[in-house]
N, C-alpha and C positions, 0 to 999 in steps of 0.2 A: 421814596427814596425820590420821585422823578419832582424834577425843579429844586431840589436842595441839594445843598453840597455832600460829597463823600468821604465819608470818615475813614480812610483808607488802615486808620489803626485798630478798627472793628470788624474789616475783614476777615472770613475764611479762608485762609490762603493754603490751595490747595497741596501745593508744591511739598507742602509741612506734612503731607501724606502721601505722597507719588515717588520718594526714592526707589521702593524696591520696582514699582511698576517701572520707574526710569531703568531701572539694571537691565530688565527684563526685556526690554527692548532694545537695548543697546547689546544685549547676547544674542538677542536673535532668536530667545526662549518661545515654543510655540505656542497656537491662539490659546491653549486650555490654560496655560501656565499664566500667561496677562489679564485672560479674561476671570481666574480667581484673585489675581493679583488688584483687578479692577474692583471687582466686588469687595473687596477689602475694603479699601479705600472708600466706595461709596455705604458699606453699613456702618464703618467707625463716623464718616460723616452726618450719616443723615438716618443712620438704622434698618434702610432698606437697598435693594439693586434696582435694576431696570428690569429683572424680571419679576417684582412687585408688583408692577402694576401693567394692567395692561392698556398699550399703545392707543390702544383702540376708543379709548377715555378722552383720547387730546382731537379737538377739534383741528377739522382740514386747514383750517389758517395757521393753526400749528404745527401741521404736517408741511406746509407748504416752507413757513418759516425755515422748520428745521432741515430739509435737503437745500435751501440754497444757504445754509449757515456759513460764514467761513470765520476762520480763526480771530478775525478782527470784531468781527460781530458778537462773537460769542463772547469774545472778553470782556466786551461792552456791557454787555445783556449780564452776565453774571456779578459785575461788578455792582451795578441797577439793583441786584439780588440778593446781595452782602456776600459773596466770594469773590476770589481771585485768583483765574488761571494760571496767571504768569507763573514763569519756573526763574528764580533767580539766584537758582545755584547754576542752573546749566545752560540757562538764556533764554530766553525764547514764551513759549505758553508748556505747561505743562502735557506728555502722551494725553493723548485717549481723551481731548479738551471737549471733541466734540458727542462725546458718551457722560462727561460731566454737565455738560450744558442740558445734556434729556433732563438728567439728575437733578438742575437747578429750575428746570421750567417745571416739571413733574411737580415742585415742592411747592413753587407757585400757582399752580393749578390745583395744589390740595390734593392731588392723587396719592402722597405717602403715609397710606392710615392705613389699620389692622384691618379693615373692613375690606378695602381694596384687596391688601393682598390677599385675605382667605379670598375672594372671589374672584380672582384671578389667576391663585392656586389652583381653585375648586376646575376654573374652566382647561387650563395644564394638564389636570390629570383627567379630566372627561377625554379630552384629544388623545390623549396617551391611552385611556382605554379604550376608547374606541378602535387607534390603531392598531393594537396587543388583540381586540377579539375579531378585526377581520382576518390574523393569520390563520390557518387552515387547522391546523396543531393546538391552537388553544381554546379552551371550554369556559375559562373562570379568569378573571382577575380577584386575588386576594388584598386588598389593602389593609397595613398596620397603622398605627399612630404613634 
């Protein structure tokens, strides 16, 4: 889309999916409830969550960009990539805009694939098994599918 006019009519407006997330933030819900709502939005829009890709797959330059990301830059980046982070109901920007910017970047870098998801979860489970096996009273780990 660089160099061309942005078609605002074809943007995915995240505020259409974040009503529950906004409500939970307003009510001071715990982090677990907020994470579940955030992940539900991500699954609805992308079919993936932040847990489904390994952020080690991002270049150091991407990490530096994310570390210095402002709300305004995130909104411009999202719009250039087909998403709108503005919250037209409550004014401003959607809650958890930074996490949504991660998702837009992951999509742009083509990290949202079934193969990446499987590799990431295999890595998560291997770390989890190693922690369990390090416990003195654990002799084995049984995993089901």
